GUTIZA-130900 format. One record per atom (N, C-alpha, C): residue in three letters; x, y, z. Coordinates in steps of 0.001 Angstrom, whole numbers, padded with zeros to 6 digits, always signed. Example, Ala and Ser with C-alpha at 12.3 -4.5 7.8 and 13.67 -1.06 7.14 Angstrom:
BEGIN
ala+013190-005690+007800
ala+012300-004500+007800
ala+013200-003300+007800
ser+012850-002250+007080
ser+013670-001060+007140
ser+012900+000030+007870
//
This chain:
BEGIN
met+011858-008553-003136
met+010481-008197-002856
met+009752-009442-002376
asn+008904-009257-001367
asn+008158-010377-000790
asn+006712-010430-001202
asp+006121-009284-001538
asp+004684-009250-001765
asp+004330-008024-002585
leu+003069-007960-003003
leu+002567-006855-003797
leu+001185-006487-003286
ile+000944-005182-003128
ile-000369-004701-002697
ile-000795-003591-003652
asn-001997-003663-004170
asn-002597-002565-004919
asn-003591-001878-004001
phe-003444-000560-003837
phe-004319+000217-002962
phe-005312+001025-003779
tyr-006539+001100-003256
tyr-007603+001848-003900
tyr-008327+002699-002868
arg-008795+003862-003296
arg-009567+004755-002439
arg-011012+004271-002398
val-011582+004225-001194
val-012986+003862-001023
val-013645+004834-000064
lys-014961+004924-000152
lys-015709+005812+000731
lys-016224+005109+001974
asp-016480+003795+001877
asp-017113+003082+002981
asp-016324+001800+003300
leu-015490+001872+004325
leu-014682+000715+004707
leu-015533-000432+005249
lys-016631-000106+005929
lys-017480-001152+006494
lys-018083-002020+005384
lys-018628-001376+004352
lys-019196-002128+003226
lys-018100-002859+002461
thr-016939-002225+002345
thr-015806-002857+001662
thr-015392-004118+002399
arg-015280-004027+003727
arg-014898-005197+004530
arg-015913-006325+004349
gln-017173-005993+004421
gln-018215-007009+004282
gln-018134-007701+002918
phe-017998-006927+001852
phe-017975-007502+000509
phe-016754-008398+000301
tyr-015569-007890+000624
tyr-014356-008654+000339
tyr-014148-009835+001277
ser-014621-009732+002508
ser-014441-010853+003430
ser-015600-011844+003391
glu-016826-011355+003298
glu-017982-012255+003368
glu-018463-012736+002006
val-018364-011897+000991
val-018830-012291-000338
val-017714-012980-001121
leu-016532-012344-001170
leu-015419-012924-001922
leu-014559-013867-001099
asn-014783-013896+000201
asn-014075-014803+001116
asn-012563-014593+001164
phe-012126-013342+001021
phe-010712-013039+001180
phe-010446-012746+002644
pro-009456-013396+003235
pro-009147-013096+004636
pro-008551-011699+004785
leu-008915-011058+005879
leu-008359-009749+006196
leu-006929-009947+006670
tyr-005995-009347+005968
tyr-004576-009471+006301
tyr-004182-008455+007374
lys-004615-007196+007192
lys-004334-006150+008177
lys-005467-005135+008187
asp-005827-004716+009387
asp-006762-003615+009575
asp-005958-002476+010182
gln-005745-001424+009394
gln-004947-000300+009849
gln-005822+000900+010214
gly-007088+000641+010470
gly-007996+001721+010827
gly-008557+002412+009596
lys-007723+003146+008890
lys-008141+003849+007678
lys-007905+003016+006424
cys-007236+001884+006577
cys-006946+000981+005454
cys-007226-000459+005859
leu-007803-001197+004930
leu-007995-002631+005087
leu-007199-003319+003984
ile-006449-004355+004342
ile-005676-005096+003356
ile-006154-006541+003385
phe-006559-007036+002213
phe-007059-008399+002069
phe-006059-009242+001288
asp-005951-010503+001678
asp-005086-011446+000986
asp-005919-012177-000065
thr-005510-012059-001332
thr-006236-012734-002415
thr-005580-014063-002766
tyr-004506-014408-002074
tyr-003689-015592-002318
tyr-002808-015438-003555
his-002939-014336-004275
his-002109-014040-005438
his-001635-012592-005370
gly-001466-012095-004182
gly-001159-010689-003932
gly-002203-010141-002983
lys-002096-008877-002678
lys-003019-008280-001720
lys-003702-007058-002311
leu-004917-006794-001812
leu-005684-005618-002185
leu-005867-004760-000950
gly-005561-003477-001086
gly-005738-002551+000013
gly-006781-001507-000348
phe-007609-001176+000632
phe-008668-000183+000435
phe-008541+000843+001552
cys-008452+002117+001157
cys-008193+003183+002123
cys-009225+004287+002019
ser-009605+004800+003168
ser-010585+005887+003206
ser-009936+007258+003289
his-008622+007313+003466
his-007954+008605+003673
his-007315+009175+002421
phe-007351+008464+001300
phe-006739+008989+000075
phe-007479+010236-000371
pro-006763+011213-000903
pro-007427+012427-001406
pro-008345+012121-002587
glu-009343+012950-002751
glu-010332+012782-003826
glu-009696+012723-005201
glu-008629+013500-005422
glu-008042+013563-006761
glu-007422+012257-007224
ile-007190+011305-006316
ile-006676+010011-006764
ile-007742+008924-006650
ser-008995+009334-006649
ser-010068+008357-006466
ser-010136+007325-007570
gln-009677+007639-008768
gln-009738+006687-009862
gln-008390+006025-010143
ser-007393+006308-009351
ser-006088+005700-009579
ser-005726+004784-008425
ser-004635+004084-008591
ser-004214+003156-007553
ser-002791+003463-007142
cys-002354+002809-006104
cys-000969+002879-005658
cys-000463+001445-005617
ile+000563+001164-006393
ile+001151-000174-006391
ile+002227-000189-005320
thr+002070-001087-004360
thr+002989-001151-003230
thr+003802-002432-003276
phe+005116-002273-003260
phe+006026-003401-003222
phe+006450-003588-001766
val+006164-004766-001221
val+006408-005032+000193
val+007703-005824+000354
tyr+008579-005284+001185
tyr+009867-005922+001465
tyr+009882-006423+002905
asp+010858-007256+003218
asp+010885-007879+004540
asp+011648-007087+005584
ser+012329-005997+005176
ser+013124-005267+006169
ser+013322-003812+005765
val+013660-003006+006766
val+014012-001607+006546
val+015227-001534+005624
lys+016171-002434+005818
lys+017380-002459+004994
lys+017030-002625+003519
ser+016094-003492+003205
ser+015696-003714+001810
ser+015035-002476+001217
val+014207-001804+002014
val+013576-000561+001547
val+014653+000494+001308
asp+015607+000598+002221
asp+016695+001558+002053
asp+017520+001258+000801
glu+017742-000005+000512
glu+018482-000385-000691
glu+017743+000072-001949
met+016425-000111-001971
met+015644+000343-003118
met+015670+001868-003211
tyr+015605+002537-002069
tyr+015685+004000-002075
tyr+017014+004455-002671
asn+018105+003818-002274
asn+019415+004192-002805
asn+019463+003998-004319
lys+018777+002987-004798
lys+018732+002726-006240
lys+017850+003740-006971
leu+016771+004189-006319
leu+015755+005038-006960
leu+015699+006459-006421
ser+016640+006845-005590
ser+016513+008116-004864
ser+016319+009323-005762
gly+016837+009285-006987
gly+016643+010411-007888
gly+015191+010615-008284
asp+014384+009564-008169
asp+012971+009631-008522
asp+012047+009719-007307
ala+012598+009589-006105
ala+011775+009508-004896
ala+011181+010863-004517
glu+009955+010801-003997
glu+009291+012016-003507
glu+009918+012488-002201
his+010446+011553-001422
his+011098+011861-000150
his+011901+010637+000277
ala+012797+010845+001233
ala+013554+009729+001797
ala+012593+008814+002555
pro+012962+007536+002740
pro+012092+006642+003504
pro+011830+007188+004908
val+010590+007026+005349
val+010186+007482+006677
val+009353+006401+007349
glu+009313+006482+008660
glu+008447+005595+009432
glu+007090+006272+009601
asn+006058+005556+009245
asn+004689+006031+009435
asn+004129+005279+010633
thr+004010+005981+011775
thr+003572+005325+013005
thr+002093+004980+012996
val+001302+005679+012188
val-000128+005388+012112
val-000354+004007+011509
phe+000347+003722+010407
phe+000161+002444+009710
phe+001249+001431+010020
arg+002196+001823+010853
arg+003302+000960+011270
arg+004055+000402+010065
ile+004475+001324+009205
ile+005243+000968+008027
ile+006445+001902+007896
tyr+007397+001481+007119
tyr+008560+002275+006732
tyr+008501+002321+005218
his+008498+003537+004599
his+008201+003594+003178
his+008686+004862+002497
phe+008645+004822+001162
phe+008827+006002+000322
phe+008061+005775-000975
phe+007862+006860-001724
phe+007096+006827-002967
phe+007924+007339-004141
ile+007617+006810-005325
ile+008098+007387-006577
ile+006911+007391-007543
thr+007072+008084-008648
thr+006100+008037-009736
thr+006797+007383-010916
asp+006177+006362-011489
asp+006809+005660-012595
asp+006710+006492-013880
pro+007344+006049-014962
pro+007325+006842-016202
pro+005932+007089-016776
asn+004933+006301-016348
asn+003562+006482-016822
asn+002714+007308-015877
gly+003320+007812-014809
gly+002584+008623-013853
gly+001912+007828-012750
leu+002184+006524-012671
leu+001590+005693-011614
leu+002384+005846-010324
lys+001659+005893-009209
lys+002289+006009-007898
lys+002784+004625-007455
leu+004066+004550-007087
leu+004659+003323-006571
leu+005145+003570-005156
glu+004866+002622-004279
glu+005319+002711-002887
glu+006213+001512-002602
phe+007290+001760-001869
phe+008204+000714-001437
phe+008160+000726+000087
gln+007798-000412+000693
gln+007569-000401+002140
gln+007903-001734+002784
cys+008014-001684+004111
cys+008013-002885+004931
cys+007135-002584+006145
phe+006514-003616+006671
phe+005728-003469+007896
phe+006692-003528+009073
ile+006461-002666+010072
ile+007322-002651+011253
ile+006539-002984+012501
//
């Protein structure tokens, strides 16, 4: 694993961008249109406007790998728990899959493409 991103649902990306970049001085790592990812220097924070309302109070812990091969290796290890096989998401330019951990937390395994 190369990095870690915690994603949160937000209603206003413009205000989110202003607060995290101008007030907290975190550099914008990626702008994916519906998601903004900031580098905190100790991991990354992602804020998305497209998450469904029912997960508004929860997060998605994302483990970032350096290659499709690494994501596939994790899928092979966790496939019994996966929601689906790894897929390419062309909107966000990622390759990923999800599982739910024993506590009900959403985990994503991905690489940027």
